[in-house]
C-alpha positions in Angstrom: 0.0 0.0 0.0 1.4 3.4 -0.9 2.1 6.2 1.5 -0.7 8.9 1.7 0.0 12.3 0.2 1.5 14.8 2.6 -0.7 17.5 4.1 2.2 19.9 4.3 1.3 23.3 2.8 -2.4 22.9 3.0 -4.2 26.2 3.5 -5.4 27.0 7.0 -9.1 27.4 7.6 -11.8 27.8 4.9 -13.8 25.1 3.3 -12.7 21.4 3.2 -11.7 21.1 6.8 -13.2 17.7 7.1 -11.3 16.4 4.1 -8.1 17.9 5.5 -8.6 16.2 8.8 -9.2 12.9 7.0 -6.1 13.4 4.8 -4.0 14.1 8.0 -5.4 11.0 9.6 -4.6 8.9 6.5 -1.0 10.1 6.6 -0.3 10.1 10.3 -2.3 7.0 11.4 -0.7 4.9 8.7 2.9 6.1 9.1 3.1 6.8 12.8 0.4 4.6 14.2 -3.0 5.5 15.8 -1.9 5.6 19.4 1.2 7.6 18.6 -0.8 10.2 16.8 -2.5 12.7 19.2 -5.3 15.1 18.4 -2.9 18.0 18.6 -0.8 16.5 15.8 -3.9 15.9 13.6 -5.0 19.5 14.2 -1.6 20.8 13.2 -1.3 18.7 10.1 -4.9 19.5 9.0 -4.5 23.2 9.7 -7.7 23.5 11.6 -8.7 24.8 15.0 -9.5 22.4 17.9 -13.1 23.6 17.7 -13.3 22.8 14.0 -11.8 19.4 14.6 -14.4 18.4 17.2 -17.2 19.8 15.1 -16.4 17.2 12.5 -15.2 14.4 14.8 -16.4 14.5 18.4 -13.8 11.9 19.4 -10.5 10.6 18.0 -12.1 7.1 17.8 -14.8 8.6 15.5 -12.0 9.7 13.2 -10.3 6.3 13.3 -13.5 4.7 12.2 -14.0 7.1 9.3 -10.4 6.7 8.3 -10.9 3.0 7.9 -14.3 3.4 6.1 -12.5 5.5 3.4 -10.6 2.3 2.4 -13.9 0.7 1.6 -15.2 3.5 -0.5 -13.1 6.4 -1.7 -9.5 5.0 -1.4 -9.5 1.2 -1.8 -6.3 -0.6 -0.7 -4.2 -0.8 -3.9 -3.5 -4.6 -3.7 -7.1 -5.5 -3.1 -8.2 -3.2 -6.0 -6.3 -5.6 -8.3 -9.2 -8.0 -8.0 -11.4 -5.5 -9.9 -9.2 -5.1 -12.9 -10.9 -5.8 -16.2 -7.8 -6.2 -18.2 -6.7 -9.4 -16.4 -8.1 -12.9 -16.2 -9.4 -14.1 -12.9 -6.2 -16.1 -12.2 -4.0 -13.1 -13.1 -6.1 -10.9 -10.8 -5.4 -13.3 -7.9 -1.7 -13.1 -8.5 -1.6 -9.3 -9.2 -2.2 -8.7 -5.5 1.3 -9.9 -4.7 3.2 -7.5 -6.8 6.1 -5.9 -4.7 5.8 -2.2 -4.0 7.5 0.1 -6.5 9.6 3.1 -5.8 12.4 4.1 -3.5 10.5 5.7 -0.7 12.2 5.5 2.7 8.9 5.3 4.4 8.4 2.1 6.4 6.0 -0.4 4.9 3.1 -0.5 7.4 1.0 -3.3 6.0 -2.8 -3.4 6.2 -4.5 -0.4 8.0 -7.3 -2.6 9.3 -4.9 -5.1 10.8 -2.9 -2.3 12.3 -5.9 -0.7 13.9 -7.1 -3.9 15.4 -3.7 -4.7 16.9 -3.3 -1.1 18.3 -6.9 -1.2 19.7 -6.0 -4.3 21.8 -9.7 -5.1 22.1 -10.7 -1.7 23.4 -12.1 -0.4 20.1 -15.1 -2.7 19.3 -16.3 -0.6 16.4 -12.9 -0.8 14.8 -12.9 -4.6 15.3 -16.3 -4.8 13.6 -15.1 -2.7 10.7 -12.0 -4.9 10.2 -13.9 -8.1 10.5 -16.4 -7.0 7.9 -13.7 -5.8 5.6 -11.7 -9.0 5.9 -14.7 -11.2 5.3 -15.7 -9.2 2.2 -12.1 -9.6 1.0 -12.2 -13.3 1.5 -15.6 -13.5 -0.3 -14.1 -11.6 -3.2 -11.2 -14.0 -3.4 -13.6 -17.0 -3.4 -15.7 -15.4 -6.1 -12.6 -14.7 -8.2 -11.4 -18.3 -7.7 -14.7 -19.5 -8.9 -14.4 -17.3 -12.0 -11.0 -18.8 -12.6 -12.6 -22.3 -12.7 -11.3 -23.7 -9.4 -13.0 -27.0 -8.4 -13.1 -25.8 -4.8 -13.1 -22.0 -4.9 -14.0 -21.7 -1.2 -10.8 -23.5 -0.2 -8.6 -21.7 -2.8 -9.9 -18.3 -1.9 -9.4 -18.8 1.8 -5.9 -20.2 1.3 -4.9 -17.3 -0.9 -6.3 -14.9 1.8 -4.0 -16.6 4.4 -1.0 -16.2 2.1 -1.8 -12.6 1.3 -2.5 -11.6 5.0 0.7 -13.4 6.1 2.8 -11.6 3.5 1.4 -8.2 4.6 2.2 -9.0 8.3 5.7 -10.2 7.5 6.5 -7.4 5.2 5.4 -4.9 7.8 7.3 -6.6 10.6 10.5 -6.8 8.6 10.0 -3.7 6.4 10.6 -5.9 3.4 8.0 -5.7 0.7 10.0 -8.4 -1.3 8.3 -11.1 0.7 5.4 -10.6 -1.7 7.6 -12.3 -4.4 7.7 -15.5 -2.3 4.0 -15.1 -1.5 3.2 -14.9 -5.2 5.1 -18.0 -5.9 3.2 -19.9 -3.2 -0.1 -18.5 -4.7 1.0 -19.7 -8.1 1.5 -23.2 -6.8 -1.9 -23.2 -5.3 -3.5 -22.0 -8.5 -1.6 -24.5 -10.6 -2.9 -27.4 -8.4 -6.5 -25.9 -8.3 -6.7 -25.2 -12.0 -4.4 -27.7 -13.5 -2.7 -25.0 -15.5 0.4 -22.8 -15.2 -0.9 -19.6 -13.6 0.0 -16.1 -14.8 0.6 -17.2 -18.4 
């Protein structure tokens, strides 16, 4: 997943305060972490007053929830969006999720924002847990549907197994700050597809 655009240089005040707050949350929650990012830092990055901040988001938790919801609507996670590409076959879409990140950005690879939010919440943010569970279930369902489109004899098993590989790669890449683990994960997914479809995937 790419690093959100910087909010530096955003005009103070005026219209669009809600969007500026959300942009600041997207950048700071993902790169620094939710607990490490206080309201004061969000206010400064968004160039809004405390009063304006709380008009739009009564609590920081409310902002966390909206930050996550944006990944389901306005800003889908890049790897997951590969499943919607119309220029690839279903099998190719399943493998496209595992492409290593491009570019030379020094920013740490932080993995899945939903996973990170659940871990940071440590069971104290039930709304966030619910959002993450719904997102992960919808993701698995999409994988199963794509596996069925690809012609897998058991799309349920294939979809769930690919989900495990993908989620594991995300976690390992974030822990080691090494996005190249997706190369190994892709190979594992190729083997699964080869067995499930009886063909050489990605060709």
